[in-house]
C-alpha angles and dihedrals in degrees: 000000000000123000121194118200114196118198148142136248122221090227134036093240143078131191117236086248093061093122090066090058094048090051084057091048091054093046089052092050091049095047090050099047110009104032094164091056090048089053093047093051107029118010113097090331124127123191098002114158108237117212098228143064131214140206132189116210122196139136119257118211094178145327121252113185106302095344134092112221104210132216091228144344096270119116133171128202118201119198116185130180138170092219115079094198092056090044091055091050091049089049092051089052098049096039086062090061095057114133091007120118121230126189118250102186104286089351137063133225125209120187110219104182143348132223137180118232118232109257112245120231106225111198102152129077094228129052137167118234142185121207116238091187128023122278115233123191110192116211108244089212095050116023091196090062129078122198127233121220090251090064111105089228097049098101095040093049093046089051094047093047090051094052090047091052092048090049093050090050090048090240089131142013123243090259095056116110115232116189138162140139131219121203124183120242100168103353119187121195114210137176114231125200112216125161090347092304123117109221133189111238141165134232129166135073127317141172113239118198130185143089112329091239092057092045089052091050092051090048090051101039101030129234136267130004136331091017097160090056095064106289145110103027118137139178125222112243100174140008107036 
């Protein structure tokens, strides 16, 4: 399930740390309407795996210091999950925030309307994708380090992280085989600032190959690390 929240900012700018503020926005929405889900994910809980991923879409005119100067006030928030029950509860939370302003540092965000994206039917074992939010691959040996696609361990760590996430969410058993490959088409390495940490991430276009059921799960659940904080969401550009 994929929910798209369209809204407007009061100013044509966003700090590099905007994800932090939107995490606060989602927490507020859950506390207001879905308190038990808020408590499950955020209250006195450290390191819990959240069953959704997010992306923030806006047009950048230029970068000034640690601020994005935007082309306009429009901003879209994408929330995607492989669990329909979780998706409905997230929808209930955010729909309650429609037309209400929420502070985003020295800015405000007001959600104006919500839509559901049509679910793609993935029948092929190869698709082309474009990331809407950066892909992060956290090193299993050093959790402060994130791997670039040039790293020899990138694919193996991404695959291992994905299987671990699916196990923790009870999507598979330990005996289940999980396999996919990611191949750059027009890869773009970026550095993301998040909670005062500078993190290596990836944007751009890629070819994703594997069983259709795994590709659909990755589309719904997102890929990589820290997905609920604004990372790992992609759209399908060819092949579905």
